[in-house]
C-alpha positions as CSV (number, residue, x, y, z in Angstrom):
1,M,85.9,66.2,64.4
2,T,82.3,66.4,63.2
3,L,79.8,68.6,65.0
4,P,77.8,65.7,66.6
5,R,81.1,64.2,67.8
6,A,82.2,67.6,69.1
7,G,79.1,67.7,71.2
8,S,79.4,64.1,72.4
9,L,82.9,64.8,73.7
10,L,81.5,67.2,76.2
11,L,79.3,64.6,77.8
12,P,81.9,63.0,80.1
13,F,82.1,66.4,81.9
14,L,78.3,66.6,82.2
15,L,78.1,63.0,83.5
16,A,80.7,63.8,86.2
17,A,78.8,67.0,87.0
18,C,75.7,64.9,88.0
19,G,77.6,63.2,90.8
20,G,77.1,65.9,93.5
21,L,80.9,66.1,94.1
22,G,82.2,68.1,97.0
23,L,85.5,69.2,98.4
24,G,86.9,66.7,101.0
25,G,89.6,66.7,103.7
26,G,92.5,64.5,104.2
27,A,96.3,64.3,104.1
28,T,98.4,66.9,102.2
29,P,96.9,66.8,98.7
30,P,98.9,66.5,95.5
31,Q,99.2,69.4,93.1
32,T,99.0,67.2,90.0
33,V,97.6,63.9,88.9
34,A,98.4,61.8,85.8
35,V,95.4,60.3,84.0
36,A,94.7,58.6,80.6
37,A,97.5,56.1,81.2
38,G,99.9,58.9,82.1
39,A,99.3,60.8,78.8
40,V,97.7,63.8,80.5
41,V,98.8,65.5,83.7
42,I,96.1,67.6,85.4
43,G,97.1,70.5,87.6
44,G,96.1,74.1,88.4
45,P,97.7,77.4,89.3
46,Q,99.6,77.9,92.5
47,G,97.6,77.1,95.6
48,Y,95.3,74.6,93.9
49,C,95.5,70.9,94.7
50,V,93.8,67.7,93.5
51,D,90.8,66.6,95.6
52,R,91.4,62.8,95.4
53,G,88.1,61.9,97.0
54,A,86.1,63.9,94.5
55,S,88.0,62.9,91.4
56,R,87.9,59.8,89.2
57,T,91.3,59.3,87.7
58,T,90.8,55.9,86.0
59,G,88.5,54.8,83.2
60,A,87.9,56.1,79.7
61,S,87.0,59.6,80.7
62,P,88.8,60.7,83.9
63,F,87.4,63.6,85.9
64,V,89.6,65.7,88.3
65,L,88.4,68.3,90.8
66,L,90.9,70.8,92.3
67,G,90.4,73.2,95.1
68,S,92.4,75.3,97.6
69,C,95.2,73.1,99.0
70,A,94.6,74.5,102.5
71,S,90.8,73.7,102.3
72,I,91.3,70.2,101.1
73,A,94.1,69.5,103.6
74,Q,92.0,71.3,106.3
75,D,95.3,73.0,107.3
76,A,95.7,76.7,107.2
77,S,99.5,76.4,107.0
78,V,99.2,74.8,103.5
79,A,99.3,77.0,100.4
80,A,96.1,78.5,99.1
81,P,95.3,80.5,96.0
82,A,94.9,84.3,96.3
83,Q,91.1,83.8,95.6
84,A,89.7,80.3,96.0
85,G,87.5,78.6,93.5
86,V,86.7,75.1,92.2
87,L,88.6,73.8,89.1
88,T,87.5,70.7,87.1
89,A,89.0,68.8,84.2
90,T,87.7,66.0,82.1
91,V,89.8,64.1,79.6
92,S,88.1,62.3,76.7
93,P,89.4,59.2,74.9
94,P,91.7,59.8,71.9
95,G,89.9,61.2,68.9
96,R,89.8,59.7,65.4
97,G,88.8,62.7,63.4
98,P,90.4,66.0,62.5
99,S,92.5,67.7,65.1
100,F,90.7,69.9,67.6
101,A,92.5,73.0,66.4
102,A,91.3,72.3,62.9
103,S,87.7,72.0,64.2
104,L,87.7,75.2,66.2
105,P,85.6,77.4,63.9
106,Q,82.9,74.7,63.6
107,L,83.0,74.0,67.3
108,E,82.6,77.7,68.1
109,A,79.5,77.9,66.0
110,Y,78.2,74.7,67.4
111,L,78.4,75.8,71.0
112,A,76.4,79.0,70.2
113,S,73.6,76.8,68.9
114,P,70.7,75.2,70.9
115,A,72.4,71.8,70.5
116,G,75.7,73.2,71.7
117,R,74.1,74.9,74.7
118,A,72.4,71.6,75.6
119,A,75.8,70.0,75.5
120,L,77.2,72.7,77.8
121,A,74.3,72.5,80.2
122,R,74.8,70.3,83.3
123,D,71.1,69.1,82.9
124,G,71.3,68.8,79.1
125,Q,68.7,71.5,78.6
126,P,69.6,74.4,76.2
127,D,67.5,76.9,78.1
128,S,69.6,76.3,81.2
129,V,72.6,77.9,79.6
130,K,73.3,81.4,78.3
131,V,76.6,81.7,76.4
132,L,78.1,85.1,77.4
133,G,81.1,84.8,75.1
134,I,83.3,82.5,73.1
135,R,86.9,83.3,72.2
136,P,89.7,81.3,70.6
137,E,92.9,81.4,72.6
138,G,95.6,79.9,70.4
139,S,94.6,76.3,69.9
140,A,92.1,76.4,72.8
141,L,88.5,77.6,72.9
142,L,87.4,79.6,76.0
143,V,83.7,79.8,76.8
144,H,82.1,82.2,79.3
145,L,78.6,80.9,80.3
146,R,75.9,81.0,82.8
147,D,74.3,77.6,83.8
148,V,71.3,77.8,86.1
149,S,71.0,74.0,86.5
150,A,72.4,72.2,89.6
151,Q,76.0,73.0,90.5
152,I,78.8,70.4,90.7
153,V,79.7,71.8,94.1
154,P,77.0,73.4,96.2
155,G,77.6,77.1,96.7
156,T,79.4,77.7,93.4
157,A,78.2,80.5,91.1
158,A,76.2,79.9,88.0
159,T,78.4,82.0,85.8
160,Y,81.8,80.6,85.1
161,W,84.5,80.0,82.5
162,R,85.2,76.8,80.6
163,G,88.1,75.9,78.3
164,L,88.5,73.2,75.6
165,F,91.8,72.1,74.1
166,E,93.6,69.1,72.9
167,V,96.5,67.2,74.5
168,K,98.0,64.2,72.7
169,G,94.9,63.6,70.7
170,R,92.5,63.9,73.7
171,L,90.0,66.6,74.3
172,V,90.5,68.2,77.7
173,T,87.6,70.2,79.1
174,V,88.4,72.5,82.1
175,A,86.3,74.8,84.1
176,V,86.9,77.6,86.7
177,M,84.0,78.2,89.1
178,S,83.9,80.6,92.0
179,F,81.9,80.6,95.2
180,E,78.7,82.6,95.5
181,D,79.8,84.1,98.9
182,Q,83.3,84.8,97.6
183,P,82.9,85.7,94.0
184,M,85.9,85.6,91.7
185,G,85.8,88.4,89.1
186,S,85.5,87.4,85.5
187,D,89.0,88.7,84.7
188,A,90.5,86.8,87.7
189,A,88.7,83.6,86.7
190,L,89.9,83.9,83.1
191,V,93.5,84.3,84.3
192,T,93.0,81.2,86.5
193,L,91.6,79.3,83.5
194,K,94.6,80.2,81.3
195,G,97.0,79.3,84.0
196,M,95.3,75.9,84.4
197,I,95.5,75.2,80.6
198,A,99.1,76.3,80.5
199,R,100.1,74.0,83.4
200,I,98.3,71.0,82.0
201,R,100.1,71.5,78.7
202,R,103.4,72.0,80.4
203,E,103.1,69.0,82.7
204,S,101.7,66.7,80.0
205,A,104.6,67.6,77.6
206,G,107.1,66.3,80.2
């Protein structure tokens, strides 16, 4: 994975972010959804469900949004996470270069650069993003950042966690965002992010 390609793989998430997606109501929502011709299964920690109306599960770069099961179902009797947030996942097409794990050191340096910050920014502007921390976690890369450009879901906080990892040759980009009026602490958001990554890997392996 060359550095320009590493940056371009972030773009599907950014394009999805421009859609002004929001949580929607409906019947009891699913906890997981299979994308990429069934190769990758997206899910979150307990209490999170897929918002089908705000997700795009077909096409070359699927985008999935998850929120509180109770909020999406508009039913207080349905399960909800201990602290609600908004989770997103984007799956890129299969790669043709070196494995993601082999590219981690280069990608870590790239994301700290102006070009990398532009790739992370929802508006594509490097000055919109401040990288607060980057840490490898096994074969994943976890990024703590602040993005002052427009939110994916109105009312979510500018500071959030993002994770990048590989599943069956595809780059999966996930994010955990909290609400401004109900902020999720950084440690809690990080635990949620790790839980989401673990579930996607576990479900996809099956």
